[in-house]
Backbone bond lengths (Angstrom), bond angles and torsions (degrees), N, CA, C in turn:
res aa  C-N    CA-C-N  psi(-1)  N-CA   C-N-CA  omega(-1)  CA-C   N-CA-C  phi
1 X - - - 1.419 - - 1.617 106.84 -
2 X 1.323 113.02 138.70 1.444 120.42 -179.19 1.577 107.28 -70.95
3 X 1.300 113.10 146.14 1.469 119.66 174.38 1.513 108.75 -73.69
4 X 1.351 115.17 161.61 1.437 121.01 176.56 1.481 114.55 -47.68
5 X 1.348 115.38 -44.61 1.480 123.64 -175.89 1.497 107.93 -59.74
6 X 1.287 122.30 -34.63 1.458 124.75 -170.30 1.568 111.75 -100.81
7 X 1.334 116.80 -10.24 1.428 117.61 177.45 1.527 112.95 -66.45
8 X 1.333 115.04 140.02 1.503 119.91 174.46 1.480 107.28 -104.19
9 X 1.398 113.59 120.18 1.495 118.32 -175.46 1.566 106.02 -120.03
10 X 1.311 114.20 135.32 1.454 120.00 175.86 1.568 107.46 -109.62
11 X 1.327 114.03 124.28 1.478 121.06 175.37 1.524 105.12 -106.46
12 X 1.342 115.55 129.77 1.485 123.34 -178.96 1.563 106.02 -125.14
13 X 1.301 112.93 111.68 1.491 118.69 -179.59 1.514 109.78 -159.90
14 X 1.318 118.67 142.03 1.469 119.60 -178.31 1.600 110.57 -86.64
15 X 1.280 117.65 -2.54 1.470 121.95 -178.76 1.508 109.80 -104.60
16 X 1.340 115.89 114.75 1.450 122.65 -178.11 1.563 109.01 -60.97
17 X 1.288 119.19 -37.10 1.445 120.21 -179.02 1.533 112.72 -63.46
18 X 1.339 115.19 -39.64 1.469 121.30 179.40 1.540 106.31 -66.93
19 X 1.315 116.82 -47.08 1.462 120.14 -178.25 1.550 112.14 -59.17
20 X 1.330 115.96 -43.80 1.427 121.82 177.98 1.531 114.09 -64.46
21 X 1.381 113.40 -42.83 1.528 120.12 172.92 1.470 111.36 -56.59
22 X 1.364 119.28 -54.30 1.439 120.83 -177.78 1.506 111.09 -61.13
23 X 1.330 117.20 -42.57 1.463 120.37 -177.19 1.526 109.20 -62.19
24 X 1.304 117.44 -42.27 1.477 122.16 178.45 1.495 112.71 -61.02
25 X 1.385 114.83 -45.84 1.480 117.88 179.48 1.484 111.49 -65.85
26 X 1.305 118.66 -39.71 1.462 124.15 179.84 1.526 110.88 -62.35
27 X 1.313 113.99 -51.08 1.475 119.45 178.29 1.505 112.75 -59.50
28 X 1.315 117.23 -40.98 1.454 121.37 175.28 1.537 112.71 -57.10
29 X 1.295 115.99 -29.38 1.462 122.73 -177.14 1.531 113.01 -100.86
30 X 1.362 114.83 16.70 1.507 119.04 173.76 1.473 117.68 91.39
31 X 1.302 116.57 -0.20 1.492 119.04 177.79 1.544 108.92 -80.95
32 X 1.254 121.78 121.27 1.414 125.02 -172.24 1.526 113.89 -110.93
33 X 1.341 117.03 -33.11 1.500 121.88 -175.59 1.535 108.76 -95.70
34 X 1.320 116.03 88.73 1.466 123.24 -175.30 1.511 108.03 -123.38
35 X 1.364 115.59 121.11 1.437 121.22 174.57 1.523 108.82 -113.33
36 X 1.333 116.66 148.22 1.482 117.95 -177.39 1.565 108.47 -128.73
37 X 1.290 112.34 149.55 1.523 120.73 174.46 1.509 104.09 -137.81
38 X 1.375 114.36 159.62 1.430 122.16 -174.29 1.511 115.54 -97.54
39 X 1.354 117.76 -17.07 1.435 123.06 175.49 1.483 112.91 -154.23
40 X 1.310 116.71 173.24 1.408 122.05 -177.81 1.507 117.53 -65.30
41 X 1.356 116.29 -31.50 1.463 121.28 177.53 1.557 110.56 -63.73
42 X 1.349 114.05 -48.81 1.444 118.07 177.05 1.532 112.52 -65.60
43 X 1.294 117.64 -32.49 1.422 122.66 178.67 1.507 110.76 -66.16
44 X 1.376 116.10 -43.09 1.478 118.87 176.84 1.510 110.74 -59.22
45 X 1.383 114.73 -46.18 1.473 117.57 177.01 1.489 113.09 -55.94
46 X 1.381 117.24 -43.86 1.471 121.09 178.29 1.538 112.25 -62.02
47 X 1.334 116.44 -45.88 1.424 122.02 -179.73 1.569 110.56 -58.99
48 X 1.342 114.41 -46.84 1.472 118.57 -179.53 1.496 110.95 -66.51
49 X 1.292 119.12 -42.11 1.487 122.12 -179.26 1.542 108.88 -65.48
50 X 1.337 117.37 -41.76 1.476 119.61 176.41 1.525 111.32 -59.07
51 X 1.272 116.85 -44.40 1.446 123.10 176.74 1.540 110.95 -56.91
52 X 1.304 118.22 -48.25 1.463 124.52 -179.45 1.541 110.66 -61.28
53 X 1.339 114.55 -31.52 1.468 119.68 -179.95 1.512 112.76 -95.65
54 X 1.327 116.27 12.84 1.501 122.93 -178.98 1.570 111.79 53.87
55 X 1.295 116.08 36.55 1.444 119.12 172.96 1.510 110.39 -100.36
56 X 1.301 115.38 131.18 1.453 120.90 -177.43 1.540 111.31 -83.97
57 X 1.283 116.15 135.79 1.470 121.68 170.01 1.549 104.37 -104.03
58 X 1.305 116.46 120.28 1.467 120.58 -172.91 1.548 111.56 -89.57
59 X 1.364 115.51 -23.85 1.480 117.20 179.56 1.518 107.96 -165.40
60 X 1.348 113.99 146.47 1.503 121.57 173.91 1.521 107.91 -118.10
61 X 1.292 113.79 132.57 1.488 123.63 173.42 1.524 104.77 -115.59
62 X 1.336 116.53 112.48 1.448 119.48 -172.41 1.543 113.77 -132.30
63 X 1.262 116.39 138.12 1.440 122.64 172.61 1.503 112.33 -69.97
64 X 1.292 120.31 150.80 1.480 120.77 175.54 1.517 110.10 -81.47
65 X 1.322 118.79 -45.92 1.475 121.65 -174.63 1.551 107.90 -91.02
66 X 1.339 117.20 109.33 1.407 122.63 176.94 1.545 110.53 -147.78
67 X 1.307 117.46 154.10 1.475 117.66 176.06 1.527 112.47 -71.75
68 X 1.257 116.23 167.95 1.509 124.13 175.54 1.525 111.52 70.13
69 X 1.336 115.86 -67.56 1.462 119.15 -179.78 1.565 106.68 -144.49
70 X 1.338 114.46 116.63 1.414 117.06 -173.85 1.513 113.29 -78.44
71 X 1.336 118.62 174.12 1.439 122.64 -172.03 1.548 112.73 -64.85
72 X 1.339 118.98 -37.89 1.450 118.75 -176.07 1.574 109.51 -71.47
73 X 1.335 118.98 -32.42 1.466 120.74 177.78 1.513 110.93 -77.10
74 X 1.366 114.51 -30.88 1.497 117.80 173.31 1.498 108.16 -65.06
75 X 1.308 117.78 -48.44 1.458 121.40 175.93 1.532 113.64 -54.90
76 X 1.292 114.91 -44.26 1.465 121.30 -178.47 1.539 109.43 -63.99
77 X 1.316 117.48 -41.35 1.472 122.60 177.36 1.545 108.84 -58.72
78 X 1.329 117.08 -47.46 1.499 119.98 -178.44 1.522 111.04 -64.42
79 X 1.311 117.54 -42.82 1.494 120.54 -174.67 1.535 110.73 -69.70
80 X 1.372 117.12 -26.20 1.492 118.25 -179.71 1.515 110.59 -86.92
81 X 1.325 121.40 -5.20 1.382 125.65 -179.58 1.519 112.78 -105.98
82 X 1.314 120.14 114.44 1.424 125.49 -176.13 1.501 112.79 -52.70
83 X 1.281 118.60 -33.37 1.481 123.28 -175.77 1.521 110.22 -74.09
84 X 1.314 118.80 -21.49 1.469 120.76 -170.15 1.521 111.34 -121.24
85 X 1.328 121.97 -9.51 1.443 120.67 -163.26 1.528 114.30 -77.80
86 X 1.375 115.63 -2.37 1.468 117.88 175.32 1.520 111.74 -100.06
87 X 1.314 120.46 1.83 1.450 124.23 179.11 1.511 107.50 -72.18
88 X 1.377 118.45 120.16 1.453 119.38 179.30 1.502 110.94 -62.12
89 X 1.310 117.57 139.47 1.497 123.79 -170.66 1.546 105.93 -132.26
90 X 1.341 114.31 118.13 1.447 121.06 174.02 1.506 106.03 -105.86
91 X 1.356 117.09 120.71 1.498 121.10 175.60 1.513 105.66 -86.39
92 X 1.340 113.36 124.63 1.484 122.08 -176.98 1.571 104.97 -113.65
93 X 1.360 118.24 114.16 1.418 119.44 -174.05 1.528 112.93 -155.36
94 X 1.306 115.78 153.24 1.475 119.14 176.03 1.512 109.83 -82.28
95 X 1.323 119.48 -3.57 1.439 124.08 -174.71 1.610 108.42 -88.02
96 X 1.302 114.94 108.18 1.475 116.51 178.43 1.504 112.59 -102.70
97 X 1.352 118.26 12.34 1.408 122.66 178.86 1.504 111.44 -59.18
98 X 1.357 116.50 125.37 1.438 122.00 -174.83 1.540 114.30 -53.87
99 X 1.310 114.94 -36.38 1.505 118.40 178.56 1.513 109.97 -61.89
100 X 1.369 117.70 -37.10 1.454 118.32 -177.34 1.531 108.92 -74.25
101 X 1.337 118.78 -36.97 1.439 122.18 174.93 1.519 111.65 -57.59
102 X 1.332 114.84 -46.22 1.481 120.65 178.13 1.465 111.74 -61.42
103 X 1.369 117.49 -46.27 1.445 124.39 178.70 1.506 109.64 -56.01
104 X 1.331 118.13 -47.28 1.481 120.73 -178.70 1.501 110.53 -64.50
105 X 1.327 117.88 -40.54 1.489 120.12 175.25 1.513 110.96 -60.17
106 X 1.304 117.33 -45.79 1.454 122.35 -179.33 1.540 111.69 -63.46
107 X 1.302 118.13 -24.62 1.477 122.67 176.43 1.510 112.00 -88.89
108 X 1.336 120.77 -1.64 1.396 125.00 175.11 1.542 117.99 92.64
109 X 1.323 114.57 25.53 1.551 118.34 177.91 1.494 105.14 -64.74
110 X 1.351 113.97 146.57 1.424 122.63 176.42 1.556 112.14 -80.94
111 X 1.309 117.02 -41.68 1.445 123.88 176.85 1.553 110.06 -151.18
112 X 1.301 114.26 164.38 1.481 121.25 -177.39 1.498 107.60 -132.31
113 X 1.340 116.42 118.64 1.491 121.82 -175.11 1.530 108.46 -117.55
114 X 1.361 115.31 122.78 1.488 121.17 -177.24 1.493 109.32 -89.31
115 X 1.351 115.15 130.03 1.505 120.23 171.90 1.572 108.29 -81.08
116 X 1.290 120.98 145.50 1.431 123.65 -4.23 1.522 113.27 -77.26
117 X 1.291 119.11 152.84 1.460 123.03 179.64 1.473 109.24 -132.09
118 X 1.332 116.58 163.76 1.470 120.50 176.80 1.508 111.58 -111.90
119 X 1.301 117.11 -178.94 1.438 120.66 178.69 1.529 113.84 -59.49
120 X 1.315 114.60 -47.34 1.453 117.66 -178.94 1.550 112.37 -59.36
121 X 1.235 118.60 -42.13 1.464 122.95 -178.32 1.565 110.27 -67.98
122 X 1.298 118.29 -41.96 1.485 122.32 179.14 1.518 109.17 -63.26
123 X 1.332 117.59 -51.38 1.437 122.16 -177.09 1.569 110.20 -65.73
124 X 1.263 117.07 -37.13 1.484 123.32 178.64 1.603 108.18 -60.61
125 X 1.314 115.45 -46.50 1.520 119.03 -179.96 1.556 110.54 -63.35
126 X 1.326 113.74 -43.98 1.473 116.90 179.76 1.548 110.71 -62.58
127 X 1.330 115.33 -44.93 1.513 117.94 -179.04 1.522 109.98 -65.37
128 X 1.319 119.11 -37.20 1.513 120.06 177.52 1.567 110.08 -62.55
129 X 1.297 114.37 -43.66 1.479 117.49 -177.75 1.548 110.01 -66.62
130 X 1.301 116.37 -42.87 1.517 118.16 -176.39 1.533 109.77 -72.15
131 X 1.366 118.63 -31.25 1.407 120.95 179.97 1.583 107.61 -64.97
132 X 1.355 114.66 -45.33 1.495 119.19 176.86 1.498 112.66 -62.57
133 X 1.324 116.83 -38.47 1.503 120.76 -178.73 1.579 111.26 -64.94
134 X 1.326 113.05 -35.77 1.503 117.33 -176.14 1.524 111.91 -85.02
135 X 1.305 119.01 -10.14 1.478 123.85 -178.17 1.449 113.02 -74.42
């Protein structure tokens, strides 16, 4: 398993404050390679370009509600593509509706993180996902 310093994390959210908050928390915990996108369409482009350049994406943290392509459809795209379906995906959303949680699980989400969240909760979710991935 790659160390925090070497992990490549993609944050996808249309809210700059959320992106900056997550980036700050991740950097504080040793994560250095962080890329951000504002919506699912740009995130798809980034994932595909990374794949073409043989760059590994170790984890995606994505909001559900975004313009252009929302988080659940971005997740669905990744899970239907054999080149990307193993990338751990944490859905980060203010929506705690049980039906949405179940929908995300049915689409193959690795974890579900409810906004607002704190540093401990974010890092805990990442660690849980990475532990399962390395098992």
